[in-house]
C-alpha positions as CSV (number, residue, x, y, z in Angstrom):
1,M,93.3,56.2,114.9
2,I,93.5,58.4,118.0
3,D,95.7,57.0,120.8
4,I,93.0,56.9,123.5
5,F,95.3,56.0,126.3
6,R,97.7,58.8,125.6
7,A,94.8,61.2,125.3
8,V,93.5,60.2,128.7
9,R,96.9,60.5,130.3
10,E,97.4,64.0,128.8
11,R,94.0,65.2,130.1
12,V,93.9,63.6,133.5
13,S,96.8,63.4,136.0
14,A,97.1,60.7,138.6
15,Q,96.6,63.3,141.3
16,E,93.3,64.5,139.7
17,A,92.1,60.9,139.4
18,A,93.0,60.3,143.1
19,Q,91.1,63.4,144.2
20,C,88.1,62.4,142.1
21,Y,88.0,59.0,143.7
22,G,88.1,60.3,147.3
23,L,91.7,60.7,148.3
24,T,92.7,63.7,150.3
25,F,96.2,65.3,150.4
26,D,98.4,66.8,153.1
27,R,100.2,70.1,152.8
28,A,103.1,68.4,151.0
29,G,100.6,67.0,148.4
30,R,100.9,63.4,149.6
31,A,98.0,61.0,150.3
32,L,97.4,57.8,152.2
33,C,98.1,55.0,149.8
34,P,94.9,53.0,149.1
35,F,96.9,50.0,147.9
36,H,98.2,48.9,151.3
37,S,97.5,49.6,155.0
38,D,99.0,53.1,155.1
39,R,99.3,55.0,158.4
40,H,101.4,57.9,157.1
41,P,100.9,59.5,153.7
42,S,103.3,57.7,151.4
43,L,101.7,58.3,148.0
44,S,103.3,61.2,146.1
45,F,102.4,62.8,142.7
46,R,104.7,64.3,140.1
47,D,104.5,65.0,136.4
48,G,101.1,63.4,136.1
49,R,102.1,60.2,137.8
50,F,101.9,58.6,141.2
51,R,104.2,56.6,143.4
52,C,103.9,55.0,146.8
53,W,107.2,55.0,148.6
54,A,106.1,52.2,150.9
55,C,104.5,49.5,148.6
56,Q,106.2,50.8,145.4
57,A,102.9,51.1,143.4
58,S,103.4,53.6,140.6
59,G,102.0,54.7,137.3
60,D,99.8,57.2,135.5
61,S,96.1,58.1,136.0
62,I,95.0,54.9,134.1
63,D,97.1,52.7,136.2
64,F,95.8,54.4,139.4
65,T,92.2,54.1,138.4
66,G,92.5,50.5,137.2
67,R,94.2,49.4,140.4
68,L,91.8,51.3,142.7
69,L,88.6,50.2,140.9
70,G,89.7,46.7,139.8
71,L,89.6,47.6,136.1
72,D,91.8,46.7,133.1
73,A,93.6,49.5,131.3
74,L,90.7,50.0,128.8
75,G,88.1,49.9,131.5
76,A,90.1,52.4,133.5
77,A,90.5,54.7,130.5
78,E,86.7,54.5,129.8
79,R,85.9,55.3,133.4
80,L,88.2,58.4,133.4
81,N,86.7,59.4,130.1
82,A,83.2,59.3,131.6
83,D,84.0,60.7,135.0
84,F,86.0,63.7,133.7
85,D,83.6,64.2,130.7
86,L,86.6,64.0,128.3
87,G,84.4,63.1,125.3
88,L,87.0,60.8,123.8
89,P,85.8,58.6,120.9
90,F,86.2,55.1,122.5
91,H,83.7,53.3,120.3
92,R,83.5,55.2,117.0
93,K,85.4,54.8,113.8
94,P,88.4,57.2,113.6
95,T,87.8,60.2,111.4
96,K,90.2,61.5,108.7
97,A,91.4,64.1,111.2
98,D,92.2,61.4,113.8
99,V,94.2,59.4,111.2
100,A,96.0,62.6,110.1
101,A,96.9,63.4,113.7
102,V,98.3,60.0,114.3
103,K,100.4,60.3,111.2
104,R,101.7,63.7,112.3
105,R,102.7,62.3,115.7
106,K,104.4,59.4,114.1
107,A,106.3,61.7,111.7
108,L,107.3,64.0,114.6
109,A,108.5,61.0,116.6
110,E,110.7,59.8,113.7
111,V,112.2,63.3,113.3
112,Q,112.9,63.4,117.0
113,Q,114.6,60.0,117.0
114,A,116.7,61.0,114.0
115,F,117.7,64.3,115.7
116,E,118.6,62.4,118.9
117,A,120.7,59.9,117.0
118,W,122.5,62.8,115.3
119,R,123.0,64.6,118.6
120,K,124.6,61.6,120.3
121,E,126.9,60.8,117.4
122,T,128.0,64.5,117.0
123,L,128.6,64.7,120.8
124,Y,130.8,61.6,120.5
125,Q,132.8,63.1,117.6
126,L,133.1,66.5,119.3
127,C,134.5,64.8,122.4
128,A,137.0,63.0,120.1
129,C,138.1,66.3,118.6
130,F,138.5,67.8,122.0
131,R,140.6,64.8,123.3
132,T,142.7,65.1,120.2
133,A,143.5,68.7,120.9
134,H,144.2,68.0,124.5
135,A,146.6,65.2,123.6
136,L,148.4,67.4,121.2
137,L,148.8,70.2,123.8
138,L,150.3,67.7,126.2
139,E,152.7,66.3,123.6
140,M,153.4,69.6,121.9
141,P,155.2,68.1,118.8
142,E,157.7,70.4,117.1
143,Q,155.7,70.5,113.9
144,L,151.9,70.2,113.5
145,A,150.0,68.9,110.5
146,E,147.2,71.1,109.3
147,A,144.6,69.0,110.9
148,Q,146.4,69.0,114.2
149,A,146.7,72.7,114.2
150,L,143.0,72.9,113.4
151,A,142.2,70.6,116.3
152,I,144.0,72.9,118.7
153,Q,142.5,76.1,117.3
154,W,139.0,74.6,117.4
155,A,139.2,73.0,120.9
156,A,137.3,75.9,122.6
157,T,134.6,75.8,120.0
158,A,134.3,72.0,120.3
159,D,134.0,72.4,124.1
160,Y,131.3,75.0,123.7
161,L,129.3,72.9,121.2
162,I,129.6,69.9,123.6
163,G,128.0,72.0,126.3
164,I,125.1,73.0,124.0
165,L,124.4,69.5,122.8
166,Q,124.5,68.2,126.4
167,D,122.7,70.9,128.3
168,G,121.5,73.6,125.9
169,T,117.9,74.5,125.1
170,I,116.2,72.9,122.1
171,H,116.5,76.2,120.3
172,E,120.3,76.3,120.9
173,Q,120.6,72.7,119.8
174,M,118.6,73.3,116.6
175,T,120.9,76.2,115.8
176,V,123.8,73.8,115.9
177,F,121.8,71.2,113.9
178,R,121.2,73.7,111.1
179,E,125.0,74.0,110.7
180,R,125.5,70.2,110.7
181,E,127.1,70.0,107.3
182,V,129.8,72.6,108.1
183,L,130.2,70.8,111.4
184,R,130.5,67.4,109.8
185,Q,133.3,68.7,107.4
186,R,135.2,70.3,110.3
187,I,135.0,67.2,112.5
188,G,135.9,65.0,109.5
189,K,139.0,67.0,108.7
190,I,140.2,66.8,112.3
191,L,139.5,63.2,113.0
192,H,140.3,61.7,109.7
193,S,143.5,63.6,109.1
194,T,145.0,63.5,112.6
195,P,147.3,60.5,113.5
196,A,145.5,58.0,115.8
197,K,148.3,58.3,118.4
198,S,147.2,61.9,119.1
199,I,143.7,60.7,120.2
200,V,143.4,59.9,123.9
201,A,140.6,57.3,124.6
């Protein structure tokens, strides 16, 4: 079944709803808040949402419309659907395409959650590898085990990968993800073969 609320939010921003229902904006894009006695424009809009910096009202286009017109969420979504001529199927049985689209979105969300879990765990492990190398460089033992030498040699790479997984583009992060098995083996060799005393918490 199609997610009606999501579809309305994606098609109509809070600012568009506000303009449709009579609000005007100053040069900064702010408006007088209709939810309290506002003398100076305190209602701002960003990323499809609204926020009043005086009364703290906030939300999306459905929240705005419902609050302004005294409607519940479904009523507000239906009103936006009618006023913006969105043509969304509020009262019809979902088609096979609707059901397939919901399944695709659900599958995509699951993939994104799995990737995010991998990214966070890999970041944690890369940081542990980098701390291991840092501790070894401070101690500089006379002899290094193979894994310890590998940790030191790989420190710059670990630091680079940490940067990508923290702040890189999704394309850069997916490039790292495709090499996850090689990465897992390298991290495992360092962390599981290096004495715990070398790891600084």
